[in-house]
VEXSE-27210 format. One record per residue (C-alpha): residue in three letters; x, z, y. Coordinates in steps of 0.25 Angstrom, whole numbers. Example, Ala and Ser with C-alpha at 12.3 -4.5 7.8 and 13.67 -1.06 7.14 Angstrom:
# VEXSE-27210
<r residu="Ala" xx="49" zz="31" yy="-18"/>
<r residu="Ser" xx="55" zz="29" yy="-4"/>
# end
This chain:
# VEXSE-27210
<r residu="Met" xx="376" zz="-505" yy="-479"/>
<r residu="Ala" xx="390" zz="-509" yy="-481"/>
<r residu="Thr" xx="399" zz="-498" yy="-486"/>
<r residu="Gln" xx="413" zz="-495" yy="-480"/>
<r residu="Pro" xx="425" zz="-498" yy="-488"/>
<r residu="Asp" xx="431" zz="-485" yy="-495"/>
<r residu="Val" xx="444" zz="-480" yy="-488"/>
<r residu="Asp" xx="456" zz="-482" yy="-497"/>
<r residu="Val" xx="461" zz="-467" yy="-496"/>
<r residu="His" xx="471" zz="-470" yy="-507"/>
<r residu="Ser" xx="477" zz="-481" yy="-500"/>
<r residu="Asp" xx="478" zz="-473" yy="-487"/>
<r residu="Glu" xx="485" zz="-462" yy="-495"/>
<r residu="Glu" xx="495" zz="-471" yy="-501"/>
<r residu="Ala" xx="498" zz="-477" yy="-487"/>
<r residu="Phe" xx="500" zz="-463" yy="-482"/>
<r residu="Arg" xx="509" zz="-460" yy="-494"/>
<r residu="Glu" xx="518" zz="-472" yy="-491"/>
<r residu="Glu" xx="518" zz="-468" yy="-476"/>
<r residu="Val" xx="524" zz="-454" yy="-480"/>
<r residu="Arg" xx="534" zz="-460" yy="-490"/>
<r residu="Gln" xx="539" zz="-469" yy="-478"/>
<r residu="Phe" xx="540" zz="-458" yy="-469"/>
<r residu="Leu" xx="548" zz="-449" yy="-479"/>
<r residu="Ala" xx="557" zz="-461" yy="-482"/>
<r residu="Gln" xx="560" zz="-463" yy="-467"/>
<r residu="Asn" xx="560" zz="-448" yy="-462"/>
<r residu="Phe" xx="564" zz="-438" yy="-473"/>
<r residu="Pro" xx="579" zz="-436" yy="-473"/>
<r residu="Glu" xx="585" zz="-437" yy="-487"/>
<r residu="Glu" xx="594" zz="-425" yy="-484"/>
<r residu="Leu" xx="582" zz="-416" yy="-483"/>
<r residu="Lys" xx="577" zz="-419" yy="-496"/>
<r residu="Gly" xx="574" zz="-406" yy="-504"/>
<r residu="Gln" xx="578" zz="-396" yy="-493"/>
<r residu="Gly" xx="565" zz="-390" yy="-490"/>
<r residu="Asn" xx="558" zz="-386" yy="-477"/>
<r residu="Ala" xx="567" zz="-382" yy="-467"/>
<r residu="Met" xx="556" zz="-376" yy="-459"/>
<r residu="Ser" xx="554" zz="-366" yy="-470"/>
<r residu="Ser" xx="569" zz="-361" yy="-469"/>
<r residu="Val" xx="574" zz="-350" yy="-460"/>
<r residu="Glu" xx="582" zz="-360" yy="-452"/>
<r residu="Gly" xx="578" zz="-363" yy="-438"/>
<r residu="Pro" xx="573" zz="-377" yy="-433"/>
<r residu="Asp" xx="586" zz="-379" yy="-426"/>
<r residu="Asp" xx="594" zz="-378" yy="-439"/>
<r residu="Glu" xx="587" zz="-391" yy="-444"/>
<r residu="Asn" xx="597" zz="-403" yy="-447"/>
<r residu="Pro" xx="594" zz="-417" yy="-441"/>
<r residu="Ala" xx="587" zz="-422" yy="-454"/>
<r residu="Met" xx="578" zz="-410" yy="-454"/>
<r residu="Lys" xx="574" zz="-412" yy="-440"/>
<r residu="Arg" xx="571" zz="-427" yy="-442"/>
<r residu="Trp" xx="563" zz="-424" yy="-454"/>
<r residu="Arg" xx="555" zz="-413" yy="-446"/>
<r residu="Glu" xx="553" zz="-422" yy="-434"/>
<r residu="Ala" xx="548" zz="-434" yy="-443"/>
<r residu="Met" xx="538" zz="-425" yy="-450"/>
<r residu="Gly" xx="533" zz="-418" yy="-437"/>
<r residu="Glu" xx="531" zz="-432" yy="-431"/>
<r residu="Arg" xx="522" zz="-436" yy="-442"/>
<r residu="Gly" xx="515" zz="-422" yy="-442"/>
<r residu="Trp" xx="518" zz="-422" yy="-457"/>
<r residu="Gly" xx="524" zz="-408" yy="-457"/>
<r residu="Thr" xx="510" zz="-403" yy="-454"/>
<r residu="Pro" xx="503" zz="-415" yy="-461"/>
<r residu="Thr" xx="488" zz="-410" yy="-461"/>
<r residu="Trp" xx="488" zz="-404" yy="-447"/>
<r residu="Pro" xx="480" zz="-412" yy="-436"/>
<r residu="Lys" xx="488" zz="-424" yy="-431"/>
<r residu="Glu" xx="484" zz="-421" yy="-416"/>
<r residu="Tyr" xx="493" zz="-408" yy="-417"/>
<r residu="Gly" xx="505" zz="-415" yy="-424"/>
<r residu="Gly" xx="501" zz="-413" yy="-438"/>
<r residu="Gly" xx="500" zz="-425" yy="-448"/>
<r residu="Gly" xx="485" zz="-426" yy="-449"/>
<r residu="Leu" xx="486" zz="-429" yy="-463"/>
<r residu="Thr" xx="475" zz="-427" yy="-474"/>
<r residu="Arg" xx="478" zz="-417" yy="-485"/>
<r residu="Lys" xx="480" zz="-429" yy="-494"/>
<r residu="Glu" xx="490" zz="-436" yy="-485"/>
<r residu="Ala" xx="497" zz="-422" yy="-483"/>
<r residu="Ala" xx="498" zz="-422" yy="-499"/>
<r residu="Ile" xx="504" zz="-436" yy="-499"/>
<r residu="Leu" xx="514" zz="-432" yy="-488"/>
<r residu="Asn" xx="518" zz="-420" yy="-497"/>
<r residu="Glu" xx="519" zz="-428" yy="-509"/>
<r residu="Glu" xx="528" zz="-439" yy="-503"/>
<r residu="Met" xx="537" zz="-428" yy="-496"/>
<r residu="Ala" xx="539" zz="-421" yy="-510"/>
<r residu="Lys" xx="542" zz="-434" yy="-516"/>
<r residu="Ala" xx="553" zz="-437" yy="-506"/>
<r residu="Gly" xx="559" zz="-423" yy="-506"/>
<r residu="Ala" xx="554" zz="-421" yy="-492"/>
<r residu="Trp" xx="548" zz="-408" yy="-486"/>
<r residu="Asn" xx="540" zz="-404" yy="-474"/>
<r residu="Pro" xx="550" zz="-400" yy="-463"/>
<r residu="Ile" xx="539" zz="-394" yy="-454"/>
<r residu="Gly" xx="534" zz="-380" yy="-458"/>
<r residu="Gly" xx="535" zz="-365" yy="-454"/>
<r residu="Met" xx="524" zz="-356" yy="-449"/>
<r residu="Gly" xx="519" zz="-366" yy="-439"/>
<r residu="Val" xx="515" zz="-375" yy="-450"/>
<r residu="Met" xx="511" zz="-365" yy="-461"/>
<r residu="Met" xx="504" zz="-355" yy="-452"/>
<r residu="Phe" xx="503" zz="-356" yy="-437"/>
<r residu="Gly" xx="499" zz="-371" yy="-436"/>
<r residu="Pro" xx="487" zz="-371" yy="-445"/>
<r residu="Thr" xx="482" zz="-358" yy="-439"/>
<r residu="Leu" xx="483" zz="-364" yy="-425"/>
<r residu="Leu" xx="476" zz="-377" yy="-429"/>
<r residu="Glu" xx="464" zz="-368" yy="-432"/>
<r residu="Phe" xx="464" zz="-357" yy="-421"/>
<r residu="Gly" xx="473" zz="-363" yy="-410"/>
<r residu="Ser" xx="468" zz="-370" yy="-397"/>
<r residu="Glu" xx="470" zz="-385" yy="-395"/>
<r residu="Glu" xx="481" zz="-382" yy="-385"/>
<r residu="Gln" xx="488" zz="-373" yy="-395"/>
<r residu="Lys" xx="487" zz="-383" yy="-406"/>
<r residu="Lys" xx="493" zz="-394" yy="-397"/>
<r residu="Glu" xx="504" zz="-385" yy="-393"/>
<r residu="His" xx="508" zz="-379" yy="-406"/>
<r residu="Ile" xx="504" zz="-387" yy="-418"/>
<r residu="Pro" xx="512" zz="-400" yy="-414"/>
<r residu="Pro" xx="526" zz="-393" yy="-414"/>
<r residu="Ile" xx="522" zz="-386" yy="-427"/>
<r residu="Cys" xx="519" zz="-400" yy="-433"/>
<r residu="Arg" xx="533" zz="-405" yy="-429"/>
<r residu="Gly" xx="540" zz="-393" yy="-434"/>
<r residu="Glu" xx="546" zz="-390" yy="-420"/>
<r residu="Ile" xx="542" zz="-376" yy="-419"/>
<r residu="Arg" xx="543" zz="-363" yy="-427"/>
<r residu="Trp" xx="532" zz="-352" yy="-427"/>
<r residu="Cys" xx="533" zz="-338" yy="-432"/>
<r residu="Gln" xx="522" zz="-328" yy="-435"/>
<r residu="Gly" xx="520" zz="-315" yy="-428"/>
<r residu="Tyr" xx="511" zz="-307" yy="-437"/>
<r residu="Ser" xx="517" zz="-295" yy="-444"/>
<r residu="Glu" xx="522" zz="-282" yy="-436"/>
<r residu="Pro" xx="529" zz="-270" yy="-441"/>
<r residu="Asn" xx="516" zz="-262" yy="-442"/>
<r residu="Ala" xx="507" zz="-275" yy="-445"/>
<r residu="Gly" xx="511" zz="-281" yy="-458"/>
<r residu="Ser" xx="500" zz="-280" yy="-469"/>
<r residu="Asp" xx="491" zz="-275" yy="-458"/>
<r residu="Leu" xx="494" zz="-287" yy="-449"/>
<r residu="Ala" xx="482" zz="-283" yy="-440"/>
<r residu="Asn" xx="489" zz="-271" yy="-436"/>
<r residu="Leu" xx="498" zz="-279" yy="-427"/>
<r residu="Gln" xx="502" zz="-273" yy="-414"/>
<r residu="Thr" xx="509" zz="-284" yy="-406"/>
<r residu="Phe" xx="501" zz="-284" yy="-393"/>
<r residu="Ala" xx="498" zz="-296" yy="-384"/>
<r residu="Glu" xx="493" zz="-291" yy="-370"/>
<r residu="Asp" xx="485" zz="-300" yy="-362"/>
<r residu="Lys" xx="491" zz="-303" yy="-349"/>
<r residu="Gly" xx="482" zz="-313" yy="-343"/>
<r residu="Asp" xx="488" zz="-327" yy="-346"/>
<r residu="His" xx="497" zz="-322" yy="-357"/>
<r residu="Tyr" xx="499" zz="-311" yy="-367"/>
<r residu="Val" xx="511" zz="-301" yy="-368"/>
<r residu="Val" xx="515" zz="-298" yy="-382"/>
<r residu="Asn" xx="522" zz="-286" yy="-387"/>
<r residu="Gly" xx="525" zz="-281" yy="-401"/>
<r residu="Gln" xx="533" zz="-285" yy="-414"/>
<r residu="Lys" xx="531" zz="-294" yy="-426"/>
<r residu="Thr" xx="539" zz="-294" yy="-439"/>
<r residu="Trp" xx="542" zz="-303" yy="-450"/>
<r residu="Thr" xx="541" zz="-315" yy="-441"/>
<r residu="Ser" xx="546" zz="-326" yy="-450"/>
<r residu="Gly" xx="555" zz="-335" yy="-442"/>
<r residu="Gly" xx="553" zz="-328" yy="-429"/>
<r residu="Gln" xx="568" zz="-330" yy="-425"/>
<r residu="Trp" xx="566" zz="-346" yy="-426"/>
<r residu="Ala" xx="552" zz="-347" yy="-421"/>
<r residu="Asp" xx="547" zz="-353" yy="-408"/>
<r residu="Lys" xx="533" zz="-347" yy="-408"/>
<r residu="Cys" xx="526" zz="-336" yy="-415"/>
<r residu="Phe" xx="511" zz="-335" yy="-419"/>
<r residu="Ala" xx="507" zz="-320" yy="-418"/>
<r residu="Ile" xx="496" zz="-311" yy="-420"/>
<r residu="Val" xx="496" zz="-300" yy="-409"/>
<r residu="Arg" xx="486" zz="-289" yy="-404"/>
<r residu="Thr" xx="478" zz="-292" yy="-391"/>
<r residu="Asp" xx="468" zz="-281" yy="-393"/>
<r residu="Lys" xx="472" zz="-267" yy="-398"/>
<r residu="Ser" xx="458" zz="-263" yy="-400"/>
<r residu="Asp" xx="455" zz="-271" yy="-413"/>
<r residu="Lys" xx="464" zz="-273" yy="-424"/>
<r residu="His" xx="460" zz="-287" yy="-429"/>
<r residu="Lys" xx="453" zz="-293" yy="-417"/>
<r residu="Gly" xx="464" zz="-288" yy="-407"/>
<r residu="Ile" xx="474" zz="-298" yy="-413"/>
<r residu="Ser" xx="477" zz="-312" yy="-407"/>
<r residu="Phe" xx="485" zz="-324" yy="-411"/>
<r residu="Met" xx="496" zz="-329" yy="-402"/>
<r residu="Leu" xx="508" zz="-338" yy="-401"/>
<r residu="Ile" xx="521" zz="-332" yy="-395"/>
<r residu="Asp" xx="534" zz="-340" yy="-391"/>
<r residu="Met" xx="546" zz="-334" yy="-399"/>
<r residu="Asp" xx="555" zz="-337" yy="-387"/>
<r residu="Ala" xx="546" zz="-329" yy="-377"/>
<r residu="Pro" xx="552" zz="-318" yy="-369"/>
<r residu="Gly" xx="550" zz="-305" yy="-377"/>
<r residu="Val" xx="551" zz="-311" yy="-391"/>
<r residu="Glu" xx="562" zz="-305" yy="-400"/>
<r residu="Val" xx="564" zz="-309" yy="-415"/>
<r residu="Arg" xx="573" zz="-301" yy="-425"/>
<r residu="Pro" xx="575" zz="-307" yy="-438"/>
<r residu="Ile" xx="573" zz="-298" yy="-451"/>
<r residu="Gln" xx="583" zz="-300" yy="-462"/>
<r residu="Met" xx="576" zz="-301" yy="-476"/>
<r residu="Ile" xx="581" zz="-297" yy="-490"/>
<r residu="Ser" xx="584" zz="-312" yy="-492"/>
<r residu="Gly" xx="594" zz="-312" yy="-481"/>
<r residu="Met" xx="586" zz="-321" yy="-472"/>
<r residu="Ser" xx="579" zz="-317" yy="-459"/>
<r residu="Pro" xx="566" zz="-325" yy="-459"/>
<r residu="Phe" xx="558" zz="-314" yy="-452"/>
<r residu="Cys" xx="559" zz="-307" yy="-439"/>
<r residu="Glu" xx="554" zz="-296" yy="-431"/>
<r residu="Thr" xx="548" zz="-301" yy="-418"/>
<r residu="Phe" xx="546" zz="-293" yy="-405"/>
<r residu="Phe" xx="537" zz="-296" yy="-393"/>
<r residu="Asp" xx="540" zz="-289" yy="-380"/>
<r residu="Asp" xx="531" zz="-293" yy="-369"/>
<r residu="Val" xx="530" zz="-308" yy="-374"/>
<r residu="Lys" xx="521" zz="-316" yy="-365"/>
<r residu="Val" xx="512" zz="-325" yy="-373"/>
<r residu="Pro" xx="503" zz="-336" yy="-366"/>
<r residu="Lys" xx="488" zz="-335" yy="-368"/>
<r residu="Lys" xx="488" zz="-349" yy="-373"/>
<r residu="Asn" xx="496" zz="-344" yy="-385"/>
<r residu="Leu" xx="484" zz="-336" yy="-390"/>
<r residu="Val" xx="478" zz="-343" yy="-402"/>
<r residu="Gly" xx="463" zz="-341" yy="-403"/>
<r residu="Glu" xx="457" zz="-330" yy="-396"/>
<r residu="Glu" xx="462" zz="-315" yy="-394"/>
<r residu="Gly" xx="458" zz="-307" yy="-406"/>
<r residu="Gln" xx="458" zz="-319" yy="-415"/>
<r residu="Gly" xx="472" zz="-317" yy="-420"/>
<r residu="Trp" xx="468" zz="-310" yy="-433"/>
<r residu="Thr" xx="459" zz="-321" yy="-437"/>
<r residu="Ile" xx="470" zz="-332" yy="-433"/>
<r residu="Gly" xx="481" zz="-324" yy="-439"/>
<r residu="Lys" xx="474" zz="-322" yy="-453"/>
<r residu="Arg" xx="472" zz="-337" yy="-453"/>
<r residu="Leu" xx="487" zz="-340" yy="-451"/>
<r residu="Leu" xx="490" zz="-330" yy="-462"/>
<r residu="Gln" xx="482" zz="-338" yy="-472"/>
<r residu="His" xx="491" zz="-350" yy="-469"/>
<r residu="Glu" xx="503" zz="-342" yy="-470"/>
<r residu="Arg" xx="499" zz="-336" yy="-484"/>
<r residu="Thr" xx="496" zz="-350" yy="-489"/>
<r residu="Asn" xx="510" zz="-355" yy="-486"/>
<r residu="Leu" xx="517" zz="-342" yy="-491"/>
<r residu="Ser" xx="509" zz="-342" yy="-504"/>
<r residu="Gly" xx="518" zz="-354" yy="-509"/>
<r residu="Gly" xx="506" zz="-363" yy="-509"/>
<r residu="Gly" xx="511" zz="-367" yy="-495"/>
<r residu="Ser" xx="526" zz="-368" yy="-491"/>
<r residu="Met" xx="532" zz="-360" yy="-502"/>
<r residu="Ala" xx="527" zz="-370" yy="-512"/>
<r residu="Arg" xx="536" zz="-381" yy="-506"/>
<r residu="Leu" xx="548" zz="-372" yy="-506"/>
<r residu="Met" xx="549" zz="-367" yy="-520"/>
<r residu="Gly" xx="560" zz="-377" yy="-523"/>
<r residu="Ser" xx="565" zz="-380" yy="-537"/>
<r residu="Ser" xx="556" zz="-376" yy="-549"/>
<r residu="Leu" xx="559" zz="-364" yy="-557"/>
<r residu="Ala" xx="562" zz="-373" yy="-569"/>
<r residu="Asp" xx="572" zz="-381" yy="-561"/>
<r residu="Ile" xx="579" zz="-368" yy="-557"/>
<r residu="Ala" xx="579" zz="-363" yy="-571"/>
<r residu="Arg" xx="585" zz="-376" yy="-577"/>
<r residu="Lys" xx="597" zz="-373" yy="-567"/>
<r residu="Tyr" xx="599" zz="-359" yy="-571"/>
<r residu="Val" xx="595" zz="-357" yy="-585"/>
<r residu="Glu" xx="597" zz="-364" yy="-599"/>
<r residu="Thr" xx="588" zz="-375" yy="-603"/>
<r residu="Asp" xx="585" zz="-380" yy="-617"/>
<r residu="Glu" xx="587" zz="-394" yy="-623"/>
<r residu="Asn" xx="574" zz="-398" yy="-617"/>
<r residu="Gly" xx="578" zz="-394" yy="-603"/>
<r residu="Arg" xx="568" zz="-382" yy="-603"/>
<r residu="Ile" xx="572" zz="-368" yy="-598"/>
<r residu="Ala" xx="578" zz="-362" yy="-611"/>
<r residu="Asp" xx="573" zz="-348" yy="-608"/>
<r residu="Ala" xx="558" zz="-348" yy="-612"/>
<r residu="Val" xx="555" zz="-335" yy="-604"/>
<r residu="Leu" xx="560" zz="-341" yy="-591"/>
<r residu="Arg" xx="553" zz="-354" yy="-595"/>
<r residu="Ala" xx="540" zz="-347" yy="-596"/>
<r residu="Lys" xx="542" zz="-340" yy="-583"/>
<r residu="Ile" xx="545" zz="-352" yy="-575"/>
<r residu="Ala" xx="533" zz="-360" yy="-582"/>
<r residu="Asp" xx="524" zz="-348" yy="-579"/>
<r residu="Phe" xx="528" zz="-347" yy="-564"/>
<r residu="Asp" xx="527" zz="-363" yy="-562"/>
<r residu="Ile" xx="512" zz="-362" yy="-568"/>
<r residu="Arg" xx="508" zz="-351" yy="-559"/>
<r residu="Trp" xx="515" zz="-357" yy="-547"/>
<r residu="Asn" xx="509" zz="-371" yy="-548"/>
<r residu="Ala" xx="495" zz="-365" yy="-551"/>
<r residu="Phe" xx="497" zz="-357" yy="-538"/>
<r residu="Leu" xx="501" zz="-370" yy="-530"/>
<r residu="Leu" xx="489" zz="-377" yy="-535"/>
<r residu="Thr" xx="480" zz="-366" yy="-531"/>
<r residu="Ala" xx="487" zz="-365" yy="-517"/>
<r residu="Arg" xx="485" zz="-380" yy="-515"/>
<r residu="Arg" xx="470" zz="-379" yy="-519"/>
<r residu="Ala" xx="468" zz="-367" yy="-510"/>
<r residu="Ser" xx="475" zz="-374" yy="-499"/>
<r residu="Glu" xx="466" zz="-387" yy="-501"/>
<r residu="Glu" xx="453" zz="-378" yy="-501"/>
<r residu="Ser" xx="458" zz="-370" yy="-489"/>
<r residu="Lys" xx="460" zz="-383" yy="-481"/>
<r residu="Ser" xx="446" zz="-388" yy="-485"/>
<r residu="Gln" xx="440" zz="-375" yy="-480"/>
<r residu="Gly" xx="448" zz="-376" yy="-466"/>
<r residu="Gly" xx="460" zz="-368" yy="-469"/>
<r residu="Val" xx="467" zz="-357" yy="-477"/>
<r residu="Ser" xx="459" zz="-345" yy="-482"/>
<r residu="Glu" xx="462" zz="-332" yy="-489"/>
<r residu="Ile" xx="466" zz="-339" yy="-501"/>
<r residu="Ser" xx="480" zz="-339" yy="-494"/>
<r residu="Ser" xx="481" zz="-325" yy="-498"/>
<r residu="Val" xx="480" zz="-328" yy="-513"/>
<r residu="Leu" xx="490" zz="-339" yy="-511"/>
<r residu="Lys" xx="500" zz="-330" yy="-504"/>
<r residu="Lys" xx="499" zz="-319" yy="-514"/>
<r residu="Val" xx="501" zz="-328" yy="-526"/>
<r residu="Gly" xx="510" zz="-338" yy="-520"/>
<r residu="Thr" xx="521" zz="-328" yy="-515"/>
<r residu="Lys" xx="521" zz="-320" yy="-528"/>
<r residu="Leu" xx="523" zz="-333" yy="-535"/>
<r residu="Gly" xx="535" zz="-336" yy="-526"/>
<r residu="Gln" xx="541" zz="-323" yy="-528"/>
<r residu="Glu" xx="540" zz="-325" yy="-543"/>
<r residu="Arg" xx="547" zz="-339" yy="-542"/>
<r residu="Ala" xx="558" zz="-333" yy="-535"/>
<r residu="Glu" xx="560" zz="-322" yy="-545"/>
<r residu="Leu" xx="560" zz="-332" yy="-556"/>
<r residu="Ala" xx="570" zz="-341" yy="-550"/>
<r residu="Ile" xx="579" zz="-329" yy="-548"/>
<r residu="Glu" xx="577" zz="-326" yy="-563"/>
<r residu="Ile" xx="581" zz="-340" yy="-567"/>
<r residu="Met" xx="593" zz="-341" yy="-558"/>
<r residu="Gly" xx="598" zz="-327" yy="-563"/>
<r residu="Met" xx="610" zz="-322" yy="-555"/>
<r residu="Gln" xx="611" zz="-335" yy="-547"/>
<r residu="Gly" xx="597" zz="-331" yy="-542"/>
<r residu="Leu" xx="603" zz="-318" yy="-536"/>
<r residu="Gly" xx="614" zz="-323" yy="-526"/>
<r residu="Trp" xx="614" zz="-320" yy="-512"/>
<r residu="Glu" xx="627" zz="-326" yy="-508"/>
<r residu="Gly" xx="640" zz="-332" yy="-513"/>
<r residu="Glu" xx="646" zz="-344" yy="-520"/>
<r residu="Gly" xx="640" zz="-342" yy="-533"/>
<r residu="Phe" xx="626" zz="-346" yy="-529"/>
<r residu="Ser" xx="620" zz="-359" yy="-524"/>
<r residu="Lys" xx="612" zz="-360" yy="-511"/>
<r residu="Ser" xx="599" zz="-361" yy="-519"/>
<r residu="Glu" xx="602" zz="-349" yy="-527"/>
<r residu="Leu" xx="605" zz="-341" yy="-514"/>
<r residu="Asp" xx="592" zz="-346" yy="-507"/>
<r residu="Gly" xx="584" zz="-343" yy="-520"/>
<r residu="Thr" xx="589" zz="-328" yy="-519"/>
<r residu="Arg" xx="585" zz="-327" yy="-505"/>
<r residu="Ala" xx="571" zz="-334" yy="-507"/>
<r residu="Trp" xx="569" zz="-324" yy="-519"/>
<r residu="Leu" xx="571" zz="-312" yy="-509"/>
<r residu="Phe" xx="563" zz="-319" yy="-498"/>
<r residu="Gly" xx="552" zz="-321" yy="-507"/>
<r residu="Lys" xx="549" zz="-307" yy="-508"/>
<r residu="Ala" xx="543" zz="-307" yy="-495"/>
<r residu="Thr" xx="533" zz="-317" yy="-497"/>
<r residu="Thr" xx="523" zz="-308" yy="-504"/>
<r residu="Ile" xx="524" zz="-299" yy="-491"/>
<r residu="Tyr" xx="524" zz="-308" yy="-479"/>
<r residu="Gly" xx="512" zz="-317" yy="-475"/>
<r residu="Gly" xx="503" zz="-306" yy="-480"/>
<r residu="Ser" xx="508" zz="-297" yy="-492"/>
<r residu="Thr" xx="503" zz="-298" yy="-506"/>
<r residu="Glu" xx="495" zz="-285" yy="-504"/>
<r residu="Val" xx="488" zz="-291" yy="-491"/>
<r residu="Gln" xx="485" zz="-304" yy="-498"/>
<r residu="Asn" xx="478" zz="-296" yy="-510"/>
<r residu="Asn" xx="469" zz="-289" yy="-499"/>
<r residu="Ile" xx="465" zz="-302" yy="-493"/>
<r residu="Ile" xx="463" zz="-308" yy="-507"/>
<r residu="Ala" xx="454" zz="-296" yy="-511"/>
<r residu="Lys" xx="446" zz="-296" yy="-498"/>
<r residu="Arg" xx="445" zz="-310" yy="-493"/>
<r residu="Val" xx="447" zz="-319" yy="-506"/>
<r residu="Leu" xx="440" zz="-310" yy="-517"/>
<r residu="Gly" xx="430" zz="-303" yy="-507"/>
<r residu="Met" xx="434" zz="-289" yy="-511"/>
<r residu="Leu" xx="431" zz="-279" yy="-500"/>
<r residu="Asp" xx="436" zz="-265" yy="-497"/>
<r residu="His" xx="426" zz="-254" yy="-502"/>
<r residu="Gln" xx="427" zz="-240" yy="-496"/>
# end
């Protein structure tokens, strides 16, 4: 029997690589090179300049801002290998993904798994095009580490719910269009009484109050719900399934907060490059201070080992159908490494790394000081290090409580 000719996979990949190169040459504005992901900043989407808007629309039209998401919902429909090629060529061109935020990192993957077909068709395409901002309604004043203690209540009114309560640490709440939230629909059961629903941030009864941080920024908010009407179609999954869905979303969040996700792309200049700008070098161009040189080398070894581990864990999770509890390990280690890096960068810059305002400091130096202070929160939000330790002990290592 005649055999079918082998498919030339290498040829297909090279053709795709050339397609990406042509797309970047035609669509990526040169003035945006090296500026980073605007969707990760504290600016609202209305503050985009024309070049940023054109770039976002071009990537959104292709679905390449969410390259591996299903094409029928607006994603790129790419294979993992094609997505890797896209990332490689963007890096070579100094380009970056203009489509991000909580919709991409957290809510979108969760809705693809738990949402109805109607919900996917309504909410996923605008996320893929970068046209919408989502925020997270999880923590409450008395439900932080013990998230299941949340008291925001959604009362069933027949064709809709009426939501009353308060959320806190709502990242980007003042700019968000919609909120994915876990609320209580049954007061008789702590975990099974929680449901997952979607709330319009411009609905009557929603009030947002920004919280100013030590860094001087206000990326978080208090959010109040006063008789807010939520249509029944905005319930994701079934009533009482919110704790299961909410935990799944947290796994996506922790993977990204770990540094194995979005933070890894936002590290900026290497510590060695920063050091060469602020400290003496020897005749061979090496950092003259041997102790500092050893500190930088030690950090780089551990950081790159972590990135490789995070990448391996990500590939294993995808092959198994999604993220897992290993996200808690990544979150614990990655956020700690991020804080170490910020501390070491301040040490390298000396007094120039401690500026708050004034003409004696560059913008990058002032941004670095604020990033250092903001980074103190990374081991707390998204599940504190102590919470991650408990998850790792129980669900990864299989250690159980003994009375």
